[in-house]
DSSP file (Angstrom, degrees, kcal/mol; ACC not computed):
  #  RESIDUE AA STRUCTURE BP1 BP2  ACC     N-H-->O    O-->H-N    N-H-->O    O-->H-N    TCO  KAPPA ALPHA  PHI   PSI    X-CA   Y-CA   Z-CA
    1    1 A X              0   0    0      0, 0.0    20,-1.9     0, 0.0     2,-0.4   0.000 360.0 360.0 360.0 162.6  -37.6  -30.9   42.3
    2    2 A X  E     -Ab  20  76A   0     73,-0.9    75,-2.7    18,-0.2     2,-0.5  -0.680 360.0-169.0 -86.6 131.2  -35.8  -28.3   44.3
    3    3 A X  E     -Ab  19  77A   0     16,-2.9    16,-2.4    -2,-0.4     2,-0.5  -0.985  12.8-145.5-123.4 125.2  -34.3  -29.4   47.6
    4    4 A X  E     -Ab  18  78A   0     73,-3.2    75,-1.9    -2,-0.5     2,-0.4  -0.800  16.3-152.4 -92.6 125.9  -32.9  -26.9   50.1
    5    5 A X        -     0   0    0     12,-2.9    75,-0.1    -2,-0.5     5,-0.1  -0.834  11.9-126.5-103.9 130.5  -29.9  -28.2   52.0
    6    6 A X    >>  -     0   0    0     -2,-0.4     3,-1.7     1,-0.1     4,-0.6  -0.371  29.2-105.9 -73.3 156.3  -29.0  -27.0   55.5
    7    7 A X  G >4 S+     0   0    0      1,-0.3     3,-1.4     2,-0.2     4,-0.3   0.854 115.9  58.3 -49.0 -46.3  -25.5  -25.6   56.2
    8    8 A X  G 34 S+     0   0    0      1,-0.3    -1,-0.3    73,-0.2     3,-0.2   0.725 110.9  43.5 -63.4 -18.4  -24.3  -28.7   58.2
    9    9 A X  G X4 S+     0   0    0     -3,-1.7     3,-1.7     1,-0.2     4,-0.5   0.437  84.9  94.0-103.4  -0.8  -24.9  -30.9   55.1
   10   10 A X  T <<> +     0   0    0     -3,-1.4     5,-3.1    -4,-0.6     3,-0.5   0.664  67.6  75.7 -70.7 -14.6  -23.5  -28.7   52.4
   11   11 A X  T > 5S+     0   0    0     -4,-0.3     3,-0.5    -3,-0.2    -1,-0.3   0.777  96.7  51.3 -64.2 -23.0  -20.1  -30.4   52.6
   12   12 A X  T < 5S+     0   0    0     -3,-1.7    -1,-0.2     1,-0.2    -2,-0.2   0.723 110.1  48.1 -81.9 -23.1  -21.8  -33.2   50.7
   13   13 A X  T > 5S-     0   0    0     -3,-0.5     3,-1.7    -4,-0.5    -1,-0.2   0.010 119.7 -99.8-108.7  27.2  -23.3  -31.0   48.0
   14   14 A X  T < 5S-     0   0    0     -3,-0.5    -3,-0.2     1,-0.3     3,-0.1   0.874  80.7 -58.6  54.8  38.3  -20.1  -29.0   47.1
   15   15 A X  T 3 <S+     0   0    0     -5,-3.1     2,-0.3     1,-0.2    -1,-0.3   0.553  96.7 150.2  70.7  10.5  -21.4  -26.2   49.3
   16   16 A X    <   -     0   0    0     -3,-1.7    -1,-0.2    -6,-0.4    -3,-0.1  -0.569  35.9-162.0 -74.6 134.2  -24.6  -25.8   47.3
   17   17 A X  S    S+     0   0    0     -2,-0.3   -12,-2.9     1,-0.2     2,-0.4   0.667  79.7  36.8 -89.4 -18.6  -27.6  -24.6   49.3
   18   18 A X  E     +A    4   0A   0    -14,-0.2     2,-0.3    -5,-0.1   -14,-0.2  -1.000  68.4 171.7-133.8 136.3  -30.1  -25.8   46.7
   19   19 A X  E     -A    3   0A   0    -16,-2.4   -16,-2.9    -2,-0.4     2,-0.4  -0.917  29.3-118.6-135.9 163.2  -29.9  -28.9   44.5
   20   20 A X  E     +A    2   0A   0     -2,-0.3     2,-0.3   -18,-0.2   -18,-0.2  -0.836  37.6 163.1-101.9 142.5  -32.2  -30.7   42.1
   21   21 A X        -     0   0    0    -20,-1.9     2,-0.3    -2,-0.4     8,-0.1  -0.972  24.5-135.1-153.0 163.9  -33.4  -34.3   42.7
   22   22 A X        +     0   0    0     -2,-0.3    10,-0.3     7,-0.2     2,-0.2  -0.867  34.9 126.4-122.6 155.2  -36.0  -36.7   41.6
   23   23 A X        -     0   0    0     -2,-0.3    -2,-0.1     9,-0.1     6,-0.1  -0.631  49.2-134.9 162.4 144.0  -38.3  -39.2   43.4
   24   24 A X  S    S+     0   0    0     -2,-0.2    47,-2.6    46,-0.1     2,-0.3   0.616  97.3  24.1 -85.4 -14.5  -42.0  -40.1   43.8
   25   25 A X  B  > S-E   70   0B   0     45,-0.3     4,-2.3    -3,-0.1    45,-0.2  -0.893  89.7-103.1-138.8 169.6  -41.6  -40.3   47.6
   26   26 A X  H  > S+     0   0    0     43,-1.4     4,-2.3    41,-0.3    42,-0.2   0.887 122.4  54.6 -62.7 -37.8  -39.4  -38.8   50.1
   27   27 A X  H  > S+     0   0    0     40,-2.5     4,-1.8     2,-0.2    -1,-0.2   0.921 109.6  46.3 -61.2 -44.4  -37.5  -42.1   50.4
   28   28 A X  H  > S+     0   0    0     39,-0.3     4,-2.2     1,-0.2    -1,-0.2   0.877 110.1  54.2 -66.4 -37.6  -36.9  -42.1   46.6
   29   29 A X  H  X S+     0   0    0     -4,-2.3     4,-2.6     1,-0.2    -1,-0.2   0.919 108.1  49.5 -61.1 -43.7  -35.8  -38.5   46.7
   30   30 A X  H  X S+     0   0    0     -4,-2.3     4,-2.3     1,-0.2    -1,-0.2   0.859 108.9  52.3 -66.3 -34.7  -33.2  -39.4   49.4
   31   31 A X  H  X S+     0   0    0     -4,-1.8     4,-1.9     2,-0.2    -1,-0.2   0.904 110.7  47.9 -65.1 -40.7  -31.9  -42.3   47.3
   32   32 A X  H  X S+     0   0    0     -4,-2.2     4,-2.1   -10,-0.3    -2,-0.2   0.914 111.2  50.3 -66.5 -41.7  -31.5  -39.9   44.4
   33   33 A X  H  X S+     0   0    0     -4,-2.6     4,-3.1     1,-0.2    -2,-0.2   0.909 110.6  49.8 -60.4 -41.3  -29.7  -37.4   46.6
   34   34 A X  H  < S+     0   0    0     -4,-2.3    -1,-0.2     2,-0.2    -2,-0.2   0.837 108.1  53.3 -69.1 -31.6  -27.4  -40.1   47.9
   35   35 A X  H  < S+     0   0    0     -4,-1.9     3,-0.3     1,-0.2    -1,-0.2   0.903 118.4  36.1 -65.7 -40.6  -26.6  -41.2   44.3
   36   36 A X  H  < S+     0   0    0     -4,-2.1     2,-0.3     1,-0.3    -2,-0.2   0.820 133.1  27.4 -80.2 -33.2  -25.7  -37.7   43.4
   37   37 A X  S >< S-     0   0    0     -4,-3.1     3,-1.9    -5,-0.2     4,-0.3  -0.713  88.5-144.3-133.2  79.7  -24.1  -36.8   46.7
   38   38 A X  T 3  S+     0   0    0     -3,-0.3    -3,-0.1    -2,-0.3    -4,-0.1  -0.115  81.0  21.8 -52.9 135.9  -22.7  -40.0   48.4
   39   39 A X  T 3> S+     0   0    0     -5,-0.1     4,-0.8     0, 0.0    -1,-0.2   0.168  91.4 104.1  95.7 -16.6  -23.0  -40.1   52.2
   40   40 A X  T X4 S+     0   0    0     -3,-1.9     3,-0.9     1,-0.2     4,-0.5   0.913  75.7  54.5 -65.2 -43.5  -25.8  -37.6   52.4
   41   41 A X  G >> S+     0   0    0     -4,-0.3     4,-3.2     1,-0.3     3,-1.8   0.879 100.5  60.1 -60.8 -39.3  -28.6  -40.1   53.1
   42   42 A X  G 34 S+     0   0    0      1,-0.3    -1,-0.3     2,-0.2    -2,-0.2   0.798 101.3  54.8 -61.2 -27.8  -26.8  -41.6   56.1
   43   43 A X  G << S+     0   0    0     -3,-0.9    -1,-0.3    -4,-0.8    -2,-0.2   0.615 119.2  33.5 -77.7 -12.2  -26.8  -38.3   57.8
   44   44 A X  T <4 S+     0   0    0     -3,-1.8     8,-2.9    -4,-0.5     2,-0.4   0.740 117.3  48.3-111.4 -37.3  -30.6  -38.1   57.4
   45   45 A X  B  < S-F   51   0C   0     -4,-3.2    -1,-0.2     6,-0.2     6,-0.2  -0.907  74.4-138.7-115.7 135.3  -31.8  -41.7   57.7
   46   46 A X    >   -     0   0    0      4,-3.2     3,-1.7    -2,-0.4    -2,-0.1  -0.157  37.6 -87.7 -84.0-177.3  -30.8  -44.2   60.4
   47   47 A X  T 3  S+     0   0    0      1,-0.3    -1,-0.1     2,-0.1    -5,-0.0   0.664 127.1  55.2 -66.7 -17.9  -29.9  -47.8   60.1
   48   48 A X  T 3  S-     0   0    0      2,-0.1    -1,-0.3     3,-0.0     3,-0.1   0.171 120.6-106.4 -99.0  16.4  -33.5  -48.8   60.5
   49   49 A X  S <  S+     0   0    0     -3,-1.7     2,-0.3     1,-0.2    18,-0.2   0.823  79.4 130.5  60.6  35.4  -34.6  -46.6   57.6
   50   50 A X        -     0   0    0     16,-0.1    -4,-3.2    17,-0.0    -1,-0.2  -0.847  67.4 -97.1-111.8 154.1  -36.2  -44.0   59.9
   51   51 A X  B     -F   45   0C   0     -2,-0.3    -6,-0.2    14,-0.2     2,-0.1  -0.480  44.3-110.9 -66.5 134.9  -35.6  -40.3   59.9
   52   52 A X    >   -     0   0    0     -8,-2.9     3,-1.8    -2,-0.2    -1,-0.1  -0.413  26.3-120.2 -64.7 144.4  -33.0  -39.2   62.4
   53   53 A X  T 3  S+     0   0    0      1,-0.3    -1,-0.1    -2,-0.1    -2,-0.1   0.736 109.4  55.3 -64.1 -23.2  -34.7  -37.3   65.2
   54   54 A X  T 3  S+     0   0    0     28,-0.1    28,-3.0    27,-0.1     2,-0.4   0.392  94.2  83.0 -91.2   4.9  -32.6  -34.1   64.6
   55   55 A X  E <   -C   81   0A   0     -3,-1.8     2,-0.4    26,-0.2    26,-0.2  -0.925  57.7-171.6-112.5 132.5  -33.7  -33.8   61.0
   56   56 A X  E     -C   80   0A   0     24,-3.0    24,-3.0    -2,-0.4     2,-0.4  -0.953   6.4-155.2-122.7 142.5  -36.9  -32.2   59.9
   57   57 A X  E     -CD  79  64A   0      7,-0.8     7,-2.4    -2,-0.4     2,-0.4  -0.937   6.3-170.8-117.6 139.8  -38.5  -32.2   56.4
   58   58 A X  E     -CD  78  63A   0     20,-2.3    20,-2.9    -2,-0.4     2,-0.6  -0.998   3.9-165.8-127.1 128.9  -40.9  -29.7   55.0
   59   59 A X  E >  S-CD  77  62A   0      3,-2.8     3,-1.5    -2,-0.4    18,-0.2  -0.966  83.0 -15.7-113.9 117.9  -42.6  -30.2   51.6
   60   60 A X  T 3  S-     0   0    0     16,-3.0    -1,-0.2    -2,-0.6    17,-0.1   0.901 131.1 -53.4  52.3  43.3  -44.2  -27.1   50.3
   61   61 A X  T 3  S+     0   0    0     15,-0.3     2,-0.5     1,-0.2    -1,-0.3   0.530 116.2 112.3  72.1  10.5  -43.9  -25.5   53.8
   62   62 A X  E <  S-D   59   0A   0     -3,-1.5    -3,-2.8     0, 0.0    -1,-0.2  -0.957  70.2-119.5-113.9 130.7  -45.7  -28.4   55.5
   63   63 A X  E     -D   58   0A   0     -2,-0.5     2,-0.4    -5,-0.3    -5,-0.3  -0.432  28.6-166.0 -68.7 136.1  -43.7  -30.7   57.9
   64   64 A X  E     -D   57   0A   0     -7,-2.4    -7,-0.8    -2,-0.1     3,-0.0  -0.934  15.0-176.2-121.3 148.8  -43.6  -34.3   56.9
   65   65 A X        +     0   0    0     -2,-0.4     2,-0.3    -9,-0.1   -14,-0.2   0.298  59.1  72.9-127.5   6.8  -42.5  -37.1   59.2
   66   66 A X    >   -     0   0    0      1,-0.1     3,-0.8   -16,-0.1   -40,-0.2  -0.937  66.0-140.1-128.4 149.5  -42.6  -40.2   57.0
   67   67 A X  T 3  S+     0   0    0     -2,-0.3   -40,-2.5     1,-0.2   -41,-0.3   0.648  99.4  65.1 -78.8 -16.0  -40.4  -41.5   54.1
   68   68 A X  T 3   +     0   0    0    -42,-0.2    -1,-0.2   -43,-0.2     2,-0.2   0.292  68.3 131.2 -91.7  12.0  -43.4  -42.7   52.2
   69   69 A X    <   -     0   0    0     -3,-0.8   -43,-1.4     1,-0.1   -42,-0.1  -0.470  62.2-119.2 -63.7 126.6  -44.8  -39.2   51.7
   70   70 A X  B     -E   25   0B   0     -2,-0.2     2,-0.3   -45,-0.2   -45,-0.3  -0.414  31.8-165.0 -71.3 145.9  -45.7  -38.8   47.9
   71   71 A X        -     0   0    0    -47,-2.6     2,-0.3    -2,-0.1   -48,-0.0  -0.902   9.5-153.0-127.1 155.6  -43.9  -36.1   46.0
   72   72 A X    >   -     0   0    0     -2,-0.3     3,-2.1     1,-0.0   -48,-0.0  -0.889  34.6-107.5-122.4 158.8  -44.4  -34.4   42.6
   73   73 A X  T 3  S+     0   0    0     -2,-0.3   -71,-0.2     1,-0.3   -52,-0.1   0.740 118.1  56.2 -58.7 -23.0  -41.8  -32.7   40.4
   74   74 A X  T 3  S+     0   0    0    -73,-0.1    -1,-0.3     2,-0.1   -72,-0.0   0.500  84.5 112.0 -88.3  -2.5  -43.1  -29.3   41.3
   75   75 A X    <   -     0   0    0     -3,-2.1   -73,-0.9     1,-0.0     2,-0.5  -0.286  58.6-143.3 -68.9 154.7  -42.7  -29.8   45.1
   76   76 A X  E     -b    2   0A   0    -75,-0.2   -16,-3.0   -73,-0.0     2,-0.5  -0.989  15.3-160.3-119.9 126.4  -40.1  -27.8   47.0
   77   77 A X  E     -bC   3  59A   0    -75,-2.7   -73,-3.2    -2,-0.5     2,-0.5  -0.911   5.4-166.8-114.1 129.7  -38.4  -29.7   49.8
   78   78 A X  E     -bC   4  58A   0    -20,-2.9   -20,-2.3    -2,-0.5     2,-0.5  -0.957   5.4-158.5-113.3 132.2  -36.6  -28.1   52.8
   79   79 A X  E     - C   0  57A   0    -75,-1.9     2,-0.4    -2,-0.5   -22,-0.2  -0.941   9.3-170.8-107.7 128.8  -34.3  -30.1   55.0
   80   80 A X  E     - C   0  56A   0    -24,-3.0   -24,-3.0    -2,-0.5     2,-0.5  -0.962   3.3-165.6-119.2 138.1  -33.6  -28.7   58.5
   81   81 A X  E     - C   0  55A   0     -2,-0.4   -26,-0.2   -26,-0.2     2,-0.2  -0.979  14.6-138.2-127.2 120.8  -31.0  -30.1   60.8
   82   82 A X        -     0   0    0    -28,-3.0     2,-0.4    -2,-0.5   -28,-0.1  -0.487  16.5-142.4 -74.2 145.1  -31.0  -29.2   64.5
   83   83 A X        -     0   0    0     -2,-0.2     2,-0.3     2,-0.0    -1,-0.0  -0.837  18.0-170.8-105.4 146.6  -27.6  -28.6   66.1
   84   84 A X        +     0   0    0     -2,-0.4     2,-0.3     2,-0.0   -30,-0.0  -0.893  24.6 107.7-132.9 165.5  -26.7  -29.7   69.6
   85   85 A X              0   0    0     -2,-0.3    -2,-0.0     1,-0.1     0, 0.0  -0.914 360.0 360.0 152.5-176.7  -23.8  -29.1   71.9
   86   86 A X              0   0    0     -2,-0.3    -1,-0.1     0, 0.0    -2,-0.0   0.410 360.0 360.0-142.8 360.0  -23.0  -27.3   75.0
């Protein structure tokens, strides 16, 4: 499926803004992304296997908040990452 990568994470994807990945759930998709782009998952998922609070996922334009959300090969996933600073 097509995954849209936010600018702050593109250093992991060789600057690609869209990549292909597989998975039956969001958790499986993130494992596949990490296999293809090592280190990417750690920026999205914390040590307790929860989504980091500054990362948002949209599947087919609907926000999802759980890693067990089912996915199909035709889904389109957008990752958004909030930036902070002062």
